[in-house]
N, C-alpha and C positions, 0 to 999 in steps of 0.2 A: 058378735064381736070376735069370738074365738075363731070362727070360720074365716072371717076376713083377715085376721092376723095370719092364719095358716096359709091362706092364698098368697099373701105377700112373701112369707117365708119360702114357699115353694118356688115362686118366681126367682127370688134371689139365689136359692140353692141351685136351681136348674141352670142359671146363667153363669154362675161363678166359675165353673170349670172351663168356660169358653172365653172368659175375659182376662186379659193380661195386665191391664192397667190397675192402678191402686187408687184408694181414697175416693175422691169425687168422681173420677172417671168410672170407677167400678160401679158406683151407684147409678150413674147416668146410663151406662150400658145395660145394667141389670134390669132397670125399670122399663126402658124404652125399646130395647131390641136385643135379640140374642146375637146379632151380627156385630162386628166391630171393625175399625180401621186396620187392626192388625191381621185381619184375614187376607188383605189385599197385598200383592207383591209389588204393584206399581212399576212393572217392567214394561215401559213404553217401547214397543218395537214396531217396525213396519210389517208389511205383509208379503205374501208370495211363497210358493213352494221352493223355488230356486234358493232364495235367501235362507229358508228353514233348513234345507239340506246342507247348506254351508255354515251352519251354526249361527245364523243371523249376523255373520261378518260381512256387512253389505254397505257400510257408509262410504267406503272407498271404491265401490263397484257401481252400484246404483244405476245400471245401464239397461234395465228392461222396463216392462210396463208398470212395475211396482215402484219405480224410482222416486216418484213424488212422495211416497210414504216413508222413504228412508233419507235420501239426500236429493232435494229437488234440483240441485245444480247438475246432477247426472242426466237429467232429461234431455239436455242439449245434444247428447250423443245419438239420440233416436231420430230417425228420419221417415218413419212410417206410422200411419194411424193404426193403433193396435188395441185389442181388448183382451182382458184376462180375468179368470175366476179361479178361486181356490176354496176348497172345502176341507174341514178337519174333523177328526174323531179323537176323543180322549178316553183313556181307560185307567183311572187311578188304581194303584195297588199299594199294599203295605200296611204296617201297623205303627202308630205313634203312641208313645207313652207321655202322659201329661199329669201334672200335679194338680189335684183339685183340693177341696177344702181341707180334708184330713187324711187323704190317701192318694195313691197313684192309680190312674185309670188308663187302660189300653184302648185306643180308638182304632177300630178296624175300618180301613177305607176300601170302598168298592163302588161299582157302578160304571156308567159310561156317559159320554157327553159329546155331541157333534153339532156343528153349525157352520155357517158361511164364514170363511176366514178372510177373504179379500175379494173385492170386485174393482177392476181397474180399467181406465180408458185414457189413452194419450192421443194427441194430434198435433203435428207440426203446423205452424202458421207463420205468416209474415205481417208485421205491423210497420208501416212506413219503410218497407224494404228491409227491415231488420228481422232475422229469424228468431222465433220463439217456439218452445214446445210446451203445450199446456196438458195438464193431466187432472183427472177426477178419480179419487180413490175412496172406497169404503173399506176400512181395515179394522180387524180385531186386534186391539193393542195388547190386552192381556185377558186371561180367563179367570173366572171365579168358580171353583168347584169344591164341594166337600160332601161326603156322605158317610155317616158312621153311626153307631149306636153304643151305648155304655150303661153301666149300672153304678149307682152311687148310694152309699149307706153312711148317714151322718147322724150322730146323736144330737138331740135338740131339747132344750128345756121349755116346757109349756107351763103356764100359770093359770090356775082357776081361782078366782077371787069370790069369796062369799062375804058380802058387805058386812062390816062390823063384827065378823066372826073369825074367819081364818082364810089364809091363802095357801093353796096346794101347789107344790112344785114337783112336777113329774118330768122325768127325763125319758124320752122315747126315741127309738131309732126311726129316722125318716128314710125310707127306701124309695129311691127314684130310678126308674128305667126310662131312658130317653133315646129317641132316634132323630137325627139331624140330617137335613138335606138342603143343599144350595147349589144352584146352577145359574150361570150367566157370564157376563163379561163387559168390558169397556170397549166401545167402538169409536172410531174417528172418521168423520167425513172430511176429506182432504182435497182442497183446491190448490194446485201448484203450477208454477211455470219455471222454466229454465232457459237461460240464454248465454251467449258468449260474453264474457267480461273483458278479457284482453288476452291475446296470444293463445296459450293453451289453458287458460283459466276460465271456467264457467261459473255462473252465479244463479241461484234459484231461491224462491220464497214459496212457502206453503202456509195456508191458513187451515188450522185443524179445529173442527167443531166436534166436541165429544158428546156421544150419546151412549145408549146401552142400558141394560138393567139386569138384575139378578132376582130370582125367585127363591125365597127362603121358607122352609117349612120345618117346624120342630114339634114333635108330639112326645109328651112325657106322662108317665103314669106313676103316681106317688101313693105310698101306703104308710100309714102310721097305726101300729097295733096298740091295744090297751090305751086308747085315747080317752081321757076323761070328758064325757059329754055333759055331765053335771056333777054334783058332789059325790055321789056314790055309784054312778053307772059308768061302765067302760065299754068301748066299742072299737071297731076297726073303721078308721077314717081313710077314704081314698079320694084321689083327685086326678082327673084326666084333663090335661091342659094342652091346647093346640095353639101354636103361634104361626101365623102366615104373614110374611113380609113381601112386598113388592118394592124393590129398591131401584130408583131411576137416577141415572147420572146425567150431568150437563156441565159444560165448560167450553172454553175456547182459548187457543194460543197460536203462536206462529213458529214455523221452523225456517231458519235462514241457513243456506248451504253454499259451500264453495267446493270446486272440484278442479284438480290439476290432472291433465291427461298427457302422459309422456309416451315414449316409444315402448318402454317396458313397464314403467311404474306409473300407476294412478294413485292419487291421494285425495281424500275428502275431509271436510270439516263441517259439522252441523251444530247449530245452536237452537235449542228449544226454549222459548221464553217461559218464565214462571206464570202460573195462573191458579185460579181457585176452582177446584173440582167439587161440584155440589152433588150431594146424594140426598134425594127426597124419598122418604119412606111412607108407604101406606101399610098400616099394620092392623091385623085382626087378632084378638086374643079371645079364645073360647075356653071356658072353665066349667066343668061338671064335678060337683062334690057329692059324695055318698057316705052315709053312715050305715054300716051293716047292709050294704047293697041297696039302700033306699035313698033316692036322690033327695038332697037337701038344698042344693044351690045350683042353678044354671045361670051363667053370666056370659055376656058377650061384650067385648070392649073394642071399639074402633078408634084408631089414632091416625089421622091423615095429615098431620102437621109436623112430622119429624124431619129435621133438616140438619145435615152435617156439611161443613165446608172444609175441605182438605187443602192445605197450602202446598201446592206442587212447586218444586224448586226449578232453578235454572239447570238445564241439562246440556252438557257439552260433549260431543262425540268426535272422534277422529279415526280415520281408517285408511288403509292402503290396499291396493290390488296390484300384485306383481305377476306379469305375464312371463312365465318361464319360456314358453313358446306359444305358437298360435293356438294350441289345443289345451294348454295347462295353465290354470290360474290359481294363485295363492292369495288369500285375503286375511286381514286382521283388523280388528276394531278395539278401541278402548273408549269407554264412556263414563263420564263423571256426573253424578246426580247429587246435588247438595241438600239432602234431606235434613241434616242436623239443624236443630233449632226451629224447624217448621212446626206449626201448630194445627190443631183441629178445632174448629169453632162449632159448638153445638147450640142450636137455638132453643132457648128455654121458654120464650114467650114472644107473641106478636101482637102489637097494638094496631088496630085498624084506624087509619087516619083519613076521614072523609074528604079532607081538603088536599090530599097529596098521597105520597107513598106511605105504605105501612111501615111502622117502626118495629124493628126486630131487636131482641135482647139475646146476647150470646154468652155462653160460658166458654172460656178458652182452655183447651185440654192440651197438655204436653204429652205426646205419644212416645217420647224418648227415642225418636228415630235417629238412625246413624246415616252419615254420608255413605254412598255406595260408589264403587269403582269397578265397572264390569270389563271383562276381557273376553273377546270372542274371536275364534280362529276358524278358517274354512278353506276348502280346496275344491276345485272343479276340473275334471279332465274330460274332454270331448273325444269320443272314439267314433270314427266314421265307418259306416257299413253301406252296402248297396241299398238297403231298405230305409236308411236314414241315419241321423247322428244320435248317438247314445251318450248322455252325460253321466259321469260317475262323481258323486259328491260326498264329502264328509266334513264334519265340523265339531267344534267343542266350544262351550261357553261356561264361564264362572260368573254368576250374577248374584251379588249380595242383595238381601232383602232389607229394606229400611227398618222394619220393626225388630226390636231386640229378641234374641232367643235365650230363654232361661232354662237351664238344665235342672235335673232333679235335686241338685244341691243348692239351687237358688242363684247360681252364678250366671250373669248375663254375658252374652257374646253376640257376634254378628252371624246371622244365618245366611247360608249361601246355597243357591240352586246351581247344580252342575248339570249341563245339558250335553248329551252325546247324540250327534245327528248323522244321518246318512240319507242319500237320495239318488234317484236315477230317473229315466224317462226315455222318450223318443221324440226327436225333432225332425219335422219336414220343413219345407220352405216357408209355409204360411201357418202351420199349426205346430204347437209345442205341447206335449203332454208330459207332465212331471209328477213324481210322487216323492214324498220325504217322510222320514221316520225320526222321531225324537224320543230319547229315553232320558227322563229328568229325575234327578235325585236331589231331594232338598226337604223343605217343610213337609211335603207329602209326595211320595214317589208316584210317578205316573208315566204312562206311555202315551205319546201323542203322534198320530198319523195325519199327514197333510196330503 
């Protein structure tokens, strides 16, 4: 009984510094997973190295092979079958200070992460004599990465009950050392088309099917000295606990886009419809308890039925592209995401119904999300040489995070990621090679190369 209680205490202690919600939400996250919805930035963006180099200011441009992932209306400007591929590498850096149960802990971020960023295909066709441009895109919408370690020392009262005689109350320091790693991200498979609506206005629609996963691993080593193992004997109690999560995403929505193409000024509008983003978790929990280095408990727990449903909001974006001259382009985007009031549904039970669909029971969690209003600015200048055209790009973005940020005094505010980007490359008639670099400052500082 004592060891089982200790295991539960360790689970809660190890999770508490990673969980931002309160009350019922805290209990749910602590028992079922070390990961939480507040880890995710939910910054849904399109793909492509060109857009990255321009600070993701691409809604009013959207005139290359990645257009279907940004504003499908921009596809109409393309007249050649084209393929594109992008690859990225992330290297997080920096230190974060967070408030845990009774003290402050510094989290040192390190490591690296790389993966496919975008895979794109477009092809113009005619249907009943009317021109269309279709595209197929696999896009990384946002990344999930964290890697850090920390130590935690918390006093805890333990009780030893001798029936009908006495109850001992001992206060011991629970010392925990934990290493946390998580890598992954959200992808979308995007089917889009664009066509002329009237005059200089084009129209497009995209269907977005969301996939992707993240792998989470946490290993903690906890020690309690002078732990009462019976009435008069004391010992050192240790526990090694490993948590392994595989989190898989699913969901679908649509993007509706409009584009105006003028002599100097282009303008775009996008509407992403609301949807439910599901996260299914397969979790393994491995525990080894020892008293004075002698194993007393080895336990393995598997949970393959963890489900979160995140209410994703309506997202409205608008952008412009201004052609200063034939070689110089300026771009700017604004995007509104109505996260305020959206909930997280956590499945607590599932009843098998032999005669139909299974019946799910959910707890509704309020993550206290805020609406976000993003601003993105970018520029591209094309310099022509004998060996080819060289683009020079730069950009900036201020992207609020829906989850609240709480400082060391307990005051909640809106967290913002600031992105500073640059990019270049070389273009020939049929082949374009591009590279982009992003320096991001926000919840976790990182450098991203595309």
